[in-house]
C-alpha positions as CSV (number, residue, x, y, z in Angstrom):
1,M,-50.7,48.3,-67.9
2,K,-51.3,46.1,-70.9
3,T,-54.2,46.9,-73.1
4,K,-56.7,44.6,-74.7
5,T,-55.1,45.2,-78.1
6,H,-51.7,44.2,-76.8
7,K,-53.1,41.0,-75.4
8,V,-54.7,40.1,-78.7
9,L,-51.5,40.8,-80.6
10,T,-49.4,38.6,-78.3
11,E,-51.9,35.8,-78.3
12,H,-51.9,35.7,-82.1
13,K,-48.3,36.5,-82.8
14,N,-47.7,33.2,-84.7
15,E,-50.7,33.8,-87.0
16,R,-49.5,37.3,-88.1
17,S,-47.7,37.9,-91.4
18,K,-45.4,40.7,-92.5
19,C,-47.0,43.7,-94.1
20,L,-45.0,45.8,-96.6
21,V,-45.7,49.5,-96.6
22,Y,-45.1,51.3,-99.8
23,T,-44.7,55.0,-100.4
24,R,-44.3,57.1,-103.5
25,V,-40.8,58.5,-104.0
26,M,-39.7,60.5,-107.0
27,G,-42.6,59.3,-109.1
28,Y,-42.5,55.6,-108.3
29,H,-43.4,53.4,-105.3
30,R,-40.8,51.9,-103.0
31,P,-41.1,49.8,-99.8
32,V,-40.4,51.8,-96.7
33,E,-38.3,49.0,-95.2
34,S,-35.7,49.7,-98.0
35,F,-35.2,53.3,-96.8
36,N,-32.0,54.4,-95.0
37,I,-32.3,55.5,-91.4
38,G,-32.7,59.2,-92.3
39,K,-35.5,58.6,-94.8
40,K,-37.3,56.2,-92.4
41,G,-37.3,59.0,-89.8
42,E,-38.6,61.5,-92.4
43,H,-41.4,59.1,-93.3
44,Q,-42.5,58.8,-89.7
45,Q,-42.8,62.6,-89.4
46,R,-45.1,62.9,-92.4
47,K,-48.6,64.1,-91.8
48,H,-51.3,61.8,-93.1
49,F,-54.6,63.2,-94.5
50,E,-57.8,61.9,-95.9
51,E,-59.3,63.3,-99.1
52,S,-62.8,64.4,-98.8
53,I,-65.3,63.5,-101.5
54,I,-66.8,66.4,-103.4
55,Y,-70.1,65.7,-105.1
């Protein structure tokens, strides 16, 4: 079953642009697409979190 989101993405495929995702590695930022296959797998397994604001 196709979702509404899938339908929107396929309809606007030609209007989309590539998005580079950067991550911090050893003190500097690198694009994830330049990682080797092992590092890409490790990046996908990372847990994301949101910092809470303390007043």
